[in-house]
C-alpha positions as CSV (number, residue, x, y, z in Angstrom):
1,M,-4.1,-36.0,8.9
2,D,-5.2,-37.1,5.2
3,K,-3.0,-40.1,4.3
4,H,-1.2,-38.5,1.9
5,A,-0.7,-35.4,3.5
6,K,2.9,-34.5,3.3
7,I,4.8,-34.8,7.1
8,Y,8.4,-34.3,8.2
9,V,9.2,-36.6,10.8
10,A,12.6,-34.9,12.3
11,G,15.2,-37.8,13.6
12,H,13.7,-40.5,11.7
13,R,16.7,-42.5,12.3
14,G,16.8,-42.4,16.4
15,M,14.7,-44.4,17.9
16,V,11.9,-42.3,18.3
17,G,11.8,-41.3,15.1
18,S,12.6,-44.6,13.5
19,A,8.9,-45.8,15.7
20,I,6.9,-42.4,14.4
21,V,7.9,-44.0,10.4
22,R,7.1,-47.3,10.9
23,E,3.3,-45.9,12.8
24,L,3.2,-43.9,10.1
25,Q,3.6,-46.8,7.6
26,R,1.2,-49.1,9.1
27,Q,-1.8,-46.7,9.2
28,G,-1.2,-46.5,5.4
29,Y,1.0,-42.8,5.2
30,D,2.1,-42.7,2.2
31,N,4.1,-39.1,1.7
32,L,6.7,-38.7,4.6
33,I,9.8,-36.9,4.4
34,T,12.9,-37.8,5.9
35,R,16.1,-36.2,5.8
36,T,20.0,-37.6,7.3
37,H,21.8,-35.1,9.2
38,A,24.1,-34.9,6.2
39,E,21.0,-33.7,4.3
40,L,20.0,-31.3,7.2
41,D,21.4,-29.8,9.9
42,L,18.9,-29.2,12.3
43,C,21.2,-26.7,13.9
44,R,21.9,-24.3,11.1
45,Q,19.0,-21.7,10.8
46,E,19.4,-20.9,6.6
47,V,19.3,-24.2,5.8
48,V,16.2,-25.3,8.0
49,E,14.4,-22.6,6.2
50,S,15.1,-23.3,3.0
51,F,14.1,-27.3,3.5
52,F,10.4,-25.5,5.1
53,A,10.1,-22.8,2.5
54,A,10.5,-25.7,-0.5
55,E,9.3,-28.6,0.6
56,R,6.3,-26.7,3.7
57,P,5.4,-30.3,5.1
58,E,1.6,-29.7,6.5
59,Y,2.7,-32.1,9.4
60,V,5.5,-31.8,11.7
61,F,6.6,-34.7,14.5
62,L,9.5,-33.4,15.5
63,A,12.0,-36.1,17.1
64,A,15.3,-35.4,16.5
65,A,17.3,-34.8,19.7
66,K,20.8,-35.1,21.0
67,V,20.3,-37.2,23.8
68,G,22.1,-39.5,26.2
69,G,22.6,-40.8,29.7
70,I,23.2,-40.1,33.2
71,G,27.2,-39.6,33.1
72,A,27.0,-37.8,28.7
73,N,24.3,-35.1,30.2
74,D,26.4,-34.1,33.2
75,S,30.1,-34.2,31.1
76,A,28.3,-32.3,29.0
77,P,26.0,-30.0,29.7
78,T,26.7,-27.1,27.4
79,D,26.1,-29.2,24.3
80,F,23.0,-30.6,25.4
81,M,21.5,-27.6,25.9
82,Y,22.7,-26.0,22.9
83,E,22.3,-28.3,20.2
84,N,19.0,-29.3,21.4
85,I,17.5,-26.1,21.5
86,T,19.3,-25.1,18.5
87,L,17.5,-27.2,16.8
88,E,14.1,-27.2,18.3
89,M,13.8,-23.3,17.4
90,N,15.3,-23.3,13.7
91,V,12.7,-26.4,12.9
92,I,9.2,-24.7,15.2
93,H,10.3,-21.2,14.0
94,A,10.5,-22.7,10.1
95,A,7.4,-24.4,10.5
96,W,5.3,-21.8,11.3
97,R,6.9,-19.6,9.2
98,N,6.0,-22.1,6.4
99,G,2.6,-23.0,7.2
100,C,2.6,-25.9,8.4
101,R,-0.9,-27.1,10.1
102,K,0.2,-29.5,13.1
103,L,3.2,-29.8,15.1
104,E,4.3,-32.7,17.4
105,F,7.1,-31.7,19.9
106,L,9.0,-34.6,21.6
107,G,10.2,-33.5,25.1
108,S,10.9,-35.6,27.9
109,S,10.2,-36.4,31.8
110,C,12.7,-35.1,32.8
111,I,11.3,-31.6,32.6
112,Y,9.9,-32.2,35.4
113,P,11.6,-30.4,39.1
114,R,13.1,-33.3,40.9
115,L,11.2,-33.8,43.7
116,A,8.1,-33.7,41.7
117,P,5.5,-35.4,43.8
118,Q,4.2,-38.7,42.4
119,P,2.9,-39.8,40.2
120,M,4.0,-36.5,38.4
121,R,1.2,-34.8,36.3
122,E,1.4,-32.5,33.5
123,T,0.8,-29.2,35.6
124,C,3.6,-30.0,38.0
125,L,6.1,-28.5,35.1
126,L,8.3,-25.4,36.8
127,T,7.0,-26.1,40.0
128,S,10.0,-26.4,41.4
129,A,14.6,-27.1,40.8
130,L,14.7,-29.7,38.2
131,E,17.8,-32.8,38.9
132,P,20.9,-31.1,38.9
133,T,22.7,-34.1,36.3
134,N,19.9,-33.7,33.2
135,E,19.0,-30.1,34.0
136,A,20.7,-28.4,30.6
137,Y,18.2,-30.9,28.4
138,A,15.7,-30.5,30.3
139,L,15.8,-27.0,30.3
140,A,16.2,-27.2,26.4
141,K,12.9,-29.3,26.3
142,I,11.0,-26.6,28.5
143,A,12.2,-24.3,25.8
144,G,11.0,-26.2,22.7
145,L,7.2,-27.2,24.5
146,K,7.0,-23.4,25.6
147,Y,7.8,-22.0,22.3
148,C,4.7,-24.0,21.0
149,E,2.5,-22.8,23.7
150,Y,3.5,-19.3,22.9
151,L,3.0,-20.0,19.0
152,N,-0.3,-21.7,19.9
153,R,-1.2,-18.5,22.1
154,Q,-0.1,-15.1,20.3
155,Y,-1.0,-17.0,16.0
156,G,-3.5,-19.7,16.9
157,T,-1.5,-22.8,15.5
158,D,-2.4,-25.7,16.6
159,Y,1.2,-27.3,17.8
160,I,1.2,-30.5,20.8
161,S,4.1,-32.1,22.8
162,V,4.5,-35.1,24.3
163,M,6.4,-36.1,27.3
164,P,7.6,-39.8,27.5
165,T,9.1,-41.4,30.0
166,N,12.3,-43.7,29.7
167,L,12.0,-44.7,25.9
168,Y,13.8,-48.0,25.0
169,G,12.8,-50.4,21.7
170,P,14.4,-51.2,18.2
171,N,17.2,-48.7,16.8
172,D,18.7,-47.6,20.9
173,N,21.6,-46.2,21.1
174,Y,23.8,-49.0,22.8
175,H,26.8,-46.7,23.1
176,P,28.9,-48.2,26.4
177,T,28.7,-44.5,28.1
178,H,26.3,-42.3,26.3
179,S,23.1,-44.1,26.4
180,H,20.3,-44.7,28.8
181,V,19.9,-47.2,31.2
182,L,18.6,-49.8,30.0
183,P,20.3,-49.9,26.8
184,A,23.7,-49.8,28.4
185,L,22.1,-53.0,30.7
186,I,21.9,-54.7,28.2
187,R,25.6,-54.7,26.3
188,R,27.0,-54.9,29.5
189,F,25.6,-58.1,30.1
190,H,25.9,-59.3,26.8
191,E,29.3,-58.2,26.9
192,A,29.9,-59.8,30.2
193,K,28.1,-63.0,29.4
194,E,30.4,-63.5,26.5
195,Q,33.4,-62.4,27.9
196,R,32.5,-64.6,31.1
197,L,33.3,-62.3,33.6
198,P,32.4,-63.2,37.6
199,F,31.2,-59.6,38.0
200,V,29.2,-56.9,36.5
201,T,29.7,-53.0,38.4
202,C,26.7,-50.5,38.1
203,W,25.9,-47.2,38.6
204,G,24.3,-46.1,42.2
205,D,23.1,-48.1,45.0
206,G,19.7,-49.2,42.9
207,S,17.7,-48.2,44.7
208,P,15.8,-44.9,41.9
209,L,12.3,-46.0,40.9
210,R,11.7,-45.4,36.8
211,E,9.1,-46.3,34.3
212,F,10.1,-47.2,31.2
213,L,7.7,-47.4,27.9
214,Y,8.4,-49.4,24.7
215,V,9.3,-47.1,21.6
216,D,6.6,-48.7,19.3
217,D,3.4,-48.5,21.8
218,L,4.8,-44.2,22.1
219,A,4.3,-44.1,18.4
220,E,1.0,-45.3,18.2
221,L,0.2,-42.6,21.1
222,C,2.2,-39.9,18.7
223,V,-0.1,-40.3,15.5
224,Y,-3.5,-40.5,17.8
225,L,-2.8,-37.4,19.3
226,M,-1.6,-35.8,15.9
227,N,-5.1,-36.5,14.6
228,T,-7.0,-36.4,18.0
229,Y,-5.5,-33.5,20.4
230,S,-5.2,-30.1,20.3
231,G,-4.1,-28.0,23.6
232,N,-1.1,-25.8,25.2
233,E,-0.9,-29.0,27.9
234,T,1.5,-31.0,27.0
235,V,0.4,-34.8,27.6
236,N,2.5,-37.6,29.1
237,A,3.4,-40.9,28.1
238,G,4.6,-43.2,29.9
239,T,2.5,-46.6,31.7
240,G,1.9,-46.0,35.0
241,K,3.9,-48.5,36.5
242,E,7.4,-48.2,37.6
243,I,10.4,-51.0,38.7
244,T,13.4,-50.0,41.0
245,I,17.1,-49.9,39.1
246,K,18.1,-52.8,41.2
247,E,15.2,-55.3,39.9
248,L,15.2,-53.7,36.6
249,T,19.0,-54.4,36.4
250,A,18.5,-58.5,37.3
251,L,15.3,-58.9,35.1
252,V,17.6,-57.2,32.2
253,A,20.5,-60.2,33.6
254,E,18.0,-62.8,33.3
255,I,16.6,-62.3,30.1
256,V,20.3,-61.3,28.4
257,G,21.7,-65.1,30.2
258,Y,24.4,-64.0,32.8
259,E,24.6,-65.5,35.3
260,G,27.7,-63.6,37.2
261,E,27.9,-61.3,40.6
262,I,25.8,-57.6,40.6
263,R,27.6,-54.8,42.2
264,W,27.1,-51.4,43.1
265,D,29.4,-48.7,43.5
266,A,27.2,-46.3,45.4
267,S,30.4,-43.7,44.9
268,K,28.6,-43.2,41.6
269,P,25.1,-40.8,41.0
270,N,21.4,-42.1,41.1
271,G,20.1,-39.8,39.5
272,T,16.3,-38.9,40.3
273,P,15.4,-40.8,43.1
274,R,11.8,-41.5,41.4
275,K,10.2,-40.5,38.4
276,L,6.9,-41.8,38.0
277,L,4.3,-39.9,35.0
278,D,0.9,-39.5,36.1
279,V,-0.9,-41.1,32.5
280,S,-4.7,-40.7,33.8
281,K,-4.7,-37.6,30.9
282,A,-3.3,-39.9,28.4
283,A,-6.0,-42.6,29.5
284,A,-8.5,-39.8,29.1
285,L,-7.9,-39.2,26.0
286,G,-8.6,-43.1,25.0
287,W,-4.7,-44.3,24.8
288,T,-2.9,-47.1,27.5
289,Y,-0.1,-49.0,26.3
290,R,0.3,-52.6,24.9
291,T,3.7,-53.7,25.7
292,E,4.7,-55.1,29.3
293,L,8.4,-54.7,30.5
294,R,9.3,-58.5,30.0
295,D,8.4,-58.4,26.4
296,G,9.6,-55.2,25.4
297,I,13.4,-56.1,26.5
298,R,13.1,-59.8,25.4
299,L,11.9,-57.2,21.8
300,T,15.1,-54.8,22.7
301,Y,17.7,-57.1,23.1
302,K,16.8,-59.1,20.1
303,D,17.1,-55.9,18.2
304,F,21.0,-55.3,20.2
305,L,22.0,-58.5,19.0
306,N,20.9,-57.4,14.9
307,H,22.4,-54.8,15.9
308,Q,25.7,-56.4,16.4
309,M,25.5,-58.6,13.5
310,R,25.6,-55.4,11.5
311,M,28.0,-54.2,12.9
312,K,30.2,-57.1,12.3
313,Q,29.1,-57.6,8.5
């Protein structure tokens, strides 16, 4: 990408999109296009087509999505499927119609089967059943990456996809019920510390294994791939390291400074037993993560405290 190329980052206010904007600016790209949801509703096809016809971006990072944790996905699958498929199709189709040189689609590791061989390679996509609690979101993400693949095959486009593991970092969603596990734990332990609660109850039994990638590391990979990679197969983005939810919970409590008891509610769902990505493809392409989990959680907790301060002002 030329440093002055017109680049559209869809979802620039979200955790992933804002990290991509920071990385592009760090590397000296100076012609970035962004729109808030109020300015451009990506679920409305006619306004998306008008935007692309007027702006004609050369490159697109599609980081916009409706996201949430197990509870949100399980309780509102229609919302997650409709909104994600709609905005993906609108953006990808309008980019193709208006001559976008390259598009990068951001997915999620939940696209892989619930009981996929571990660590999960890119080739295990669609080989068996998905995790039921986030099936709707996974199907929407699969639709997006497949549409990019089909455009490449039928029309010779250069559209690529990246599948990150569980992400965390600055500008995360700390909503008490609609956030992912790590930001949810940060908020829960911070509030428990402030309220001096004797115990905190967490969902499941703590046994699932999860992998976590700091979002700024992902952003670095996204820009790197936009400049270096072309291909129909997606690229996994992760650390290749995993931790149990129980270990993660104890680590977050330690960093936040909560010293009470941690209890487990086994009547609540665990989700997928294990989700570890095989990141050998990204490594072969010349990328590896930088931020270790303990350091990343410290940075994220600092961001949470700043977020709380802004909310109070």
